[in-house]
N, C-alpha and C positions, 0 to 999 in steps of 0.2 A: 614524043607523040602521045597524045591522050587517047584513052579508050573510052568510048561512049557505050554505056550499058543501057539497053532498051528495057524499059519497065512496062509490064502489061497495063493496059488502060483499065481503069475501074469504072464500070458503068453505074451511074446513080450514086446517091449519097452513101456514106459509110453507115453500117448498121448501128442503130442506137442501142446503148446498154439497157438491160432490163430495168424498168423503173422500180425504185424501192417502195413507192407508194402501194403498188399492187401486192408486194410481199407483206407490207404492214396490214393491208386490208384482209389478206388471207389469214394472217396470224390472229387478227381480232375476231374474224369469223370462227376460227377454230376454237378460241377460248370461250366465245359465247356459246357455241354448241356444247363445249365441255361442261360449262356451268349449267346449261339446260339439262344435260344428261344427269348431272349430279342431283338436280332437283327432282327429276323423274324417278331416279333410283331411291332417293330418300322417301318420296311419297309412296312408292311401291312397298318399301320395307315397313313403313308406318302402317299401311293398310294390312300387310301380312301379319305384323305383330299384334294388331288389335283385333281384326276380324277373323283372320285365319288361325293363327296360333293362340290367340286369346292370352297373350302375355300380360296385358294390362286390361283393367276393367273399362268398359266403354263409358261408364258413368264418370270416370276420372279422366280418361284419355280417349275421346271418340275417334273413330277412323276418319280418314280424309273425305270419304264419301258423305258421311254425316255432316262434317264441317262445310263441305261444298253445298249441300242441301240447305243448311242453315244460312249460308251466305246468300244464296238465291232468294230465300224468303226474306232475309234482312233488307236486301236492296229494294224489294217491293214494298216496304213499309214507309209511310210518310214520316214516322217518328225518326227513322234512321237519317233521312235527309235533313230534317231539322237539327238533329244532333251534329251531323257532319258540317253543316253551314255554321253552327255555333262555334265549333272547334276551329274551322278554317278562318272565320272572321277574327277571332281572338289571336290566332297565330299570325295572320297577316298584319294586324295592327301592331302587335308586339314586335314582330320582326322589322317592320318599317321604322319604328322608333329606335330599335336597337341598331339598325344599319345607319341611320342618320347620326345618332349620337356617337356610335362606335367609330365610324369613318372620320367624323369631324375631330373628335378628341384624339384619335390615333394619329391623324395628320399633324395636329398642333404639337402634341407631346413628342412625336418622332422627329419633327423638324427643328424645334427650338432646343438647343443643348441644355439650357438651364432647366426647362421643364422635364427633359428626359432624365436628368439626374435627381430631380426633386419629386416629380409626380409619378414617374414610372415605378419606383419601388412600392408606392402606395397602391397602384393599380394591380401589381402582381400579388400584393398581399390580399387585396379584395378578391382577386380571381381565385386564389387558393382557398378561400373560405368556402366551406360546404354550403352552397346557397340553397340546396334542397331542404336543409334543416330550417330555412327561413319560410318555407311554404306555409306552415300553420300560422305564423305571425302575419304573413301577408293576407291570408284568408280572414283572420280575426280583424285586421286593420281595414281591409277594403271590402269585406263582405263576401257573400257566396256568389255574387254575380260575375260579370265579365271582367270587371276592373282587376280583381285579384289574379285572374288567369293571365291577363295582359301583362301585369306587373311581373309575374313569375316568368313568362316568356321573355320579356325584356331583360330581366336580371340574368337569365341563363345564356342568352344569345349575345349580349352586348360585349362581354369581355373577350371572347374569341375574335370577334370582329375588330375590336379596338386594338388588341395586342398584336394581331397579325398585320393590321394596317400600320401600327407603330414600327414594327420590325421591318416592314416593307419600305417605309420611308428611310430607315437607317441604311438600307442597301443602295440607295440612289447615289451614284458615283459623283464625286466632286467635279470631275472633268465635264460631266454632262451639265451640271449646274453652271459652271464657268462658261461653257460654250453658249448656253442660253442667255447668260448675262451679256455676252459679247453682242448679241442681237437685241439688246435693250429689253430683255424679258425679265421683269422683276416683280416682287410683291405677290399679289394674288394671281397674276398671270403666270408667274413661275410655278406656283403650286398647281394651277389648273392645267397648264400645258406640258409640264415636265415631271413634277413630283408625283402627282396623282396617276398619270399613265404608267410611270415606272413602277409604282407600288400597287397597281391595279391587280396583278395576279395574286398578290398576298391578300388583298381585300376580298377577292372571290373565294380564296381558300378559307378565310375567316367566315365568310357568309355560309359556305358549305358546312362548316363545323357548327355555326350558329343555328342553322336550320334544324340539324339533328337534335341539338340540345333544346331548342325552342319547342319542338313538338313534344319532347319528353316533359318539359315544364308544363305545357298545356294539359297533357293527359294526367300528370301528377296533380295539378290543381283541381281538375274535375273529379279525380278519384278521391281526393281528400275531403272535398267539400264543394258541392254544387248541385244544381238541378237541371243540368243540360250538358250536352257534349258526348263525344264517344267514350271518354273516361267514365262518365256517370253510367252510361249504358253497360260498360264492361263491369263496373262495380255491381250493378243490379243482377247481371247474368251470373257472375260468380257467387253472389250471395244466395241466389236461387238454385245453385248447382246445375245451371244450364251450360255445361262445358262446351257443347257444340256451338252455341251462340257466342260464348266468350271467345273461343278460338277464331270464329268467323270475324268478330270485331277486331281481334289482334291482327288478322290478315289484312283487314281494311287499313288499320293503323300503319302496318308495314308498307303497304302500297302508297299511302299518302306521304309518309316520310321519304321513301325512295323517289317519289315523283319530285319532291322538293330538291333532293340532292341531284337528280338528273337535270333539273332546270338550271341550277347553278353550274353544274358541269358543262352544260351546253353553252352557257355564257362564257365560261373559261375557254372552251374550244373556239368560240367565235371571236372573242376579243383579245385573248392571250394564248394563241396556239403554240407559241415558241416556249412557253413556260410549263408545258405539260410534264408532270412527274418530277419537277425540280423544286417546288415549293413545299416546305415542311409546315404542316398545320400546327398551330398552337391551340391546345384545348383537348 
């Protein structure tokens, strides 16, 4: 004789577990607030050390209030926007050329085994060369105009993009390639539909590193020789001992550089969200 156990009826669907996404968003919000708090504390200590305790001379290290005042005045000048556009134009052209050449060469060298064993050591050797030391030669060769700045931007940005793309191609699984060939995907279609999407997170990491180095190259080129750009404005401000203006220009440079990094980071989150935090940058 079997015994039937009555189970209480459950009204409605079972309760869903707490979503992990909300916990991740709360964690991101916490760290963003922590970073903002660090910045506020740093600025407060800076103001206290310079204006309150007078631990440093204001002619050498002006307080944040003086830097902010200079920043407001700087943004209102037409010369500043001309310099900013000059730097951004050179940066955009150099980065575009570096991205096209770096991605194309990285795909080819990473895919073909013969080129990987013959050309890759040469690329690594060129990458390890201190390219900043070539800045005076580029300025002498291409002049004081935009061409030398674009060349320096290209030279500093192309190798991180190229080498990250090359290593990304090397990580493409053979099973993925064989599965694509089963569906008659070969040649350029294989590279466009399989290899490039698989290596795309590495490409974005290379671009992120390339943006930072490219802006450094642009400012260095303007600082060493030129008649325009933010680097030239910084050189004039430091030469005249206008340290508040110089620090204000540095703040603008930091904002521009971080804006470029945020754009590439947004592209990575949009097109390769599964690869966040897993790709190691070369450069």
